[in-house]
C-alpha positions in Angstrom: 18.4 4.3 -25.1 18.2 1.5 -22.8 19.1 2.0 -18.9 20.3 -0.9 -16.9 20.7 -0.9 -13.1 22.6 -3.8 -11.5 22.5 -4.0 -7.9 22.2 -0.2 -7.1 22.7 0.3 -3.5 22.6 3.6 -1.3 23.2 3.5 2.4 22.9 6.0 5.0 24.7 4.6 8.0 23.2 1.3 8.6 20.1 2.2 6.8 20.1 0.7 3.1 17.6 3.2 1.5 18.0 1.3 -1.9 19.3 -2.4 -1.3 20.6 -4.1 -4.5 18.1 -3.0 -6.9 18.5 -4.2 -10.4 16.3 -3.1 -13.4 16.3 -2.7 -17.1 14.4 0.2 -18.8 14.0 -0.7 -22.7 14.3 1.9 -25.1 11.2 3.9 -25.2 9.8 2.4 -22.2 8.1 4.1 -19.3 8.5 2.2 -15.9 7.4 3.6 -12.9 8.8 3.2 -9.4 5.8 2.7 -7.0 5.7 2.6 -3.4 5.0 4.3 0.0 6.9 7.3 1.2 10.4 6.2 2.4 10.5 3.0 0.2 13.8 4.3 -1.4 12.1 5.1 -5.1 13.1 8.8 -5.2 16.7 7.8 -4.0 17.0 5.4 -6.8 15.5 7.9 -9.5 18.2 10.4 -8.1 21.1 7.8 -8.5 20.0 7.4 -12.2 20.0 11.2 -12.6 23.6 11.5 -11.1 22.3 13.7 -8.1 23.3 10.8 -5.7 26.4 8.7 -6.3 25.6 4.7 -5.2 27.5 2.8 -2.8 27.4 -0.2 -4.7 26.2 -1.5 -7.9 26.4 -0.4 -11.8 24.4 1.8 -14.1 24.5 1.9 -17.7 23.0 3.9 -20.4 22.9 1.9 -23.4 26.4 0.3 -23.6 28.2 3.1 -21.5 28.7 2.9 -17.9 27.4 5.9 -15.9 27.9 4.7 -12.5 30.0 7.5 -11.3 29.6 10.0 -14.3 28.2 13.6 -13.7 24.6 14.5 -14.0 25.8 16.4 -17.1 27.5 13.6 -18.8 24.3 11.6 -18.7 22.1 13.6 -20.9 19.1 12.9 -18.5 16.5 15.4 -17.6 14.7 15.5 -14.5 11.1 17.0 -13.6 11.0 17.7 -9.7 7.9 17.4 -7.5 8.1 21.0 -6.8 9.0 21.9 -10.5 12.2 24.0 -9.2 11.2 26.8 -11.5 13.0 30.4 -11.2 10.4 32.8 -10.0 12.4 35.6 -11.5 12.5 34.3 -15.1 9.4 34.1 -17.4 8.2 30.7 -19.0 10.7 31.0 -22.0 13.7 32.0 -19.9 12.9 29.0 -17.6 12.7 26.5 -20.4 15.9 27.9 -21.9 17.8 27.9 -18.7 19.5 24.4 -19.4 20.2 25.2 -22.9 22.2 28.3 -21.8 23.9 26.4 -19.2 25.0 23.9 -22.1 26.4 26.8 -24.2 23.9 26.2 -27.1 23.8 29.0 -29.9 21.3 31.6 -29.3 19.2 31.0 -32.5 19.4 27.1 -31.6 17.9 27.9 -28.0 15.1 30.1 -29.4 14.1 27.2 -31.8 14.2 24.5 -29.1 12.6 26.7 -26.5 9.8 27.1 -29.1 9.4 23.5 -30.0 9.2 22.4 -26.2 6.6 24.8 -25.4 4.5 24.0 -28.4 4.7 20.4 -27.3 3.1 21.1 -24.0 0.5 23.6 -25.4 2.3 26.6 -24.0 3.3 28.5 -27.1 1.2 31.4 -26.4 2.4 32.0 -22.8 6.0 32.1 -23.5 6.5 35.8 -21.6 4.3 35.1 -18.7 5.7 35.3 -15.2 5.7 32.3 -12.8 3.2 33.9 -10.6 0.8 34.3 -13.4 0.6 30.4 -14.0 -1.6 27.9 -12.5 -0.2 24.7 -11.1 -0.8 22.7 -14.2 0.8 25.1 -16.2 3.9 25.4 -14.0 3.9 21.7 -14.3 3.8 21.9 -18.1 6.9 24.6 -17.9 8.8 22.1 -15.9 8.4 19.2 -18.3 9.2 21.7 -21.2 12.3 22.7 -19.6 13.2 18.9 -19.7 12.4 18.3 -23.1 14.1 21.3 -24.5 17.6 19.6 -23.8 16.5 16.7 -25.9 17.5 14.2 -23.2 18.3 10.3 -23.7 16.2 9.6 -20.6 13.5 11.5 -18.8 13.0 11.2 -15.2 10.0 12.3 -13.4 9.8 12.4 -9.6 6.0 13.0 -8.3 5.5 15.4 -10.9 1.6 15.5 -10.4 1.3 15.3 -6.6 0.6 19.2 -6.3 -2.4 19.0 -8.5 -6.0 18.5 -7.9 -7.6 15.3 -8.9 -9.0 16.2 -12.3 -6.1 17.9 -13.4 -3.9 15.2 -12.5 -5.8 12.7 -14.6 -5.4 15.1 -17.5 -1.7 15.8 -17.1 -1.0 12.2 -16.8 -2.7 11.6 -20.0 -0.6 14.3 -21.5 2.6 13.0 -20.2 2.0 9.5 -21.4 0.9 11.0 -24.7 4.0 13.0 -25.1 6.3 10.1 -24.0 4.9 7.8 -26.6 5.0 10.4 -29.4 9.0 11.0 -28.6 9.6 7.4 -27.8 11.5 8.6 -24.8 13.2 6.2 -22.2 11.3 7.3 -19.0 11.6 6.6 -15.2 8.7 7.8 -13.5 8.2 8.0 -9.7 4.8 8.2 -7.6 2.9 6.8 -4.6 -0.3 6.8 -6.4 -1.4 3.4 -7.5 -4.0 4.6 -10.0 -1.5 7.1 -11.5 1.1 4.0 -12.1 -1.5 1.6 -13.4 -2.7 4.5 -15.9 0.6 5.5 -17.3 3.1 2.7 -17.1 4.3 0.1 -19.6 5.9 -1.5 -16.6 5.6 -1.0 -12.6 8.4 -1.9 -10.3 6.7 -2.0 -6.9 9.2 -0.9 -3.9 9.3 -1.2 -0.2 12.0 -1.0 2.1 14.6 -0.3 -0.6 13.7 -3.5 -2.5 11.8 -3.9 -5.8 9.3 -6.5 -4.6 7.6 -7.0 -8.0 8.2 -5.9 -11.4 5.5 -6.1 -14.3 2.9 -4.8 -16.4 -0.1 -3.1 -14.7 -2.5 -6.0 -15.1 0.2 -8.6 -14.0 0.6 -6.5 -10.9 -2.9 -6.1 -10.1 -4.2 -9.7 -11.0 -1.1 -11.8 -9.7 0.7 -9.8 -6.9 3.7 -11.7 -5.9 3.3 -11.2 -2.0 1.0 -9.6 0.4 2.7 -6.2 0.4 2.1 -5.7 -3.3 -1.6 -7.3 -3.2 -2.2 -4.7 -0.4 -0.5 -1.8 -1.9 -2.1 -2.0 -5.4 -5.9 -1.3 -5.1 -7.7 -3.3 -2.4 -7.0 -6.9 -1.4 -8.4 -9.6 0.8 -5.8 -11.9 2.4 -7.0 -15.2 3.5 -5.3 -17.8 5.3 -5.9 -21.6 4.5 -4.6 -24.9 4.8 -3.1 -27.4 2.3 -5.1 -30.6 2.3 -3.5 -32.5 -0.6 -2.2 -32.1 -4.3 -4.6 -33.2 -7.0 -4.0 -32.9 -10.8 -1.4 -30.1 -10.5 -3.6 -28.2 -8.2 -3.7 -27.8 -4.6 -7.0 -28.7 -2.5 -7.0 -26.3 0.3 -9.4 -25.6 3.3 -10.4 -22.2 3.3 -13.2 -20.3 5.1 -14.6 -23.9 5.9 -14.8 -24.8 2.4 -12.4 -26.9 0.1 -11.1 -24.9 -2.8 -8.6 -25.9 -5.6 -5.7 -23.5 -6.5 -2.6 -23.3 -8.7 0.8 -22.5 -7.5 4.3 -22.3 -8.8 5.3 -22.5 -5.1 5.6 -26.3 -3.8 3.6 -27.1 -0.6 3.1 -30.4 1.2 -0.1 -31.6 3.1 -1.0 -29.6 6.3 1.0 -26.4 5.1 -0.5 -23.2 5.8 -1.2 -21.1 2.6 -1.8 -17.4 2.1 -4.3 -16.4 -0.5 -5.5 -13.2 -2.2 -8.7 -12.4 -3.6 -9.9 -8.7 -4.9 -13.1 -7.2 -3.6 -14.7 -7.2 -7.3 -14.2 -10.8 -7.5 -16.7 -11.7 -4.7 -20.3 -11.8 -5.4 -23.5 -12.1 -3.2 -25.0 -15.6 -3.5 -27.9 -17.3 -1.9 -25.8 -20.6 -1.5 -22.7 -18.8 -0.5 -20.5 -18.4 2.8 -22.5 -16.8 5.7 -21.3 -13.2 6.4 -22.4 -10.0 8.1 -22.2 -6.4 7.0 -20.3 -4.2 9.3 -19.8 -1.1 7.3 -20.8 0.4 3.9 -19.3 3.2 1.6 -20.9 4.6 -1.1 -18.1 5.3 -4.0 -20.1 6.4 -6.8 -20.0 3.5 -9.2 -19.5 1.1 -6.4 -20.8 0.3 -3.0 -18.0 -1.2 -0.8 -18.8 -3.5 1.8 -16.8 -4.7 4.9 -18.1 -7.8 6.3 -17.2 -10.4 8.8 -17.0 -13.9 7.2 -16.0 -16.9 9.2 -13.8 -15.0 11.5 -12.4 -12.9 8.7 -12.7 -9.4 7.7 -13.7 -9.3 3.9 -14.1 -6.3 1.5 -16.7 -6.8 -1.2 -17.1 -4.2 -4.0 -20.6 -4.3 -5.7 -21.8 -2.3 -8.8 -23.9 0.7 -7.5 -26.8 0.0 -10.1 -30.6 1.2 -9.5 -31.6 -2.5 -9.8 -29.2 -3.6 -6.8 -30.7 -4.6 -3.7 -30.0 -2.0 -1.0 -28.2 -4.0 1.9 -27.8 -2.4 5.1 -25.4 -2.3 8.2 -26.0 -5.4 10.3 -27.7 -7.5 7.6 -26.7 -11.1 7.4 -25.8 -12.2 3.6 -24.1 -14.8 1.8 -21.1 -14.2 -0.7 -19.2 -16.7 -2.9 -16.3 -16.5 -5.2 -14.7 -18.7 -7.9 -11.4 -20.8 -7.3 -9.7 -19.4 -10.2 -9.6 -15.7 -8.9 -7.5 -16.9 -5.9 -4.2 -16.1 -6.0 -1.4 -17.8 -4.0 1.1 -15.4 -2.1 4.8 -16.0 -1.4 
């Protein structure tokens, strides 16, 4: 089932927690709402769930308008950040809760609970108490409870935030595989950039109640629309240059003391200031490059991340941590270079 949001808005006094957000989630697609705390992503999710009523805009599930419909009418299931499991009920009873509330016959409840637990590999733990489960198992119980009601739309609010890093990686693969197997339309909320990149068909980056950019993970990373998106997704160097002229469909730009040629859909005139982004891994050490000084180094396993002063600008440079790599030190004078085609013009 596709879900369409048209100019959804939620205000708290003068504050627009969500400001005229429009989004279409295609049938069977997983879209992630990604952004910092307070950006409006959970508020938008709760409006889709029916737990908050919007102050403006429209919401459609398929062809049916659901803007003011109750949560029960929407047939959407939500997995909460803190699971919202009942400590006095065992695993099977927790998974069966929504089915009982819907008045489903007992035999059908048993069948649906068994199938939901098997899907999350908890079939043998049906009679365990909540205090006998690990964090990952509790997360899977919450997911099984959502799946048991066979929703049209699955909603997940920071479902992995309480797990350690390795378990989060494992669980996000499980969630993605299950979502693809069931072909379930899914809206997923997280502040974790890697999680969003790994699990999503498309990502909607939010800030201050507004969707800043919507696109596939590689589009968001490779061609961010503005400085906020560039800096929030991974690491980015934001450089300021000056437009010198337009030449054969490209702009000739003065950047860090050198002339560069960049493409842009945005129009500039000679003399305009221009802001460009380059990722740390796109910069190489080069004997004939731009002079720079190493100010800081971080050994991050597979890479070494350098912080450099380069033509009056702080520059992050990532270098593969290979045994054959020369070990530069803090204070060393080096030279760096990058190709024109890795520069992205920002709005």
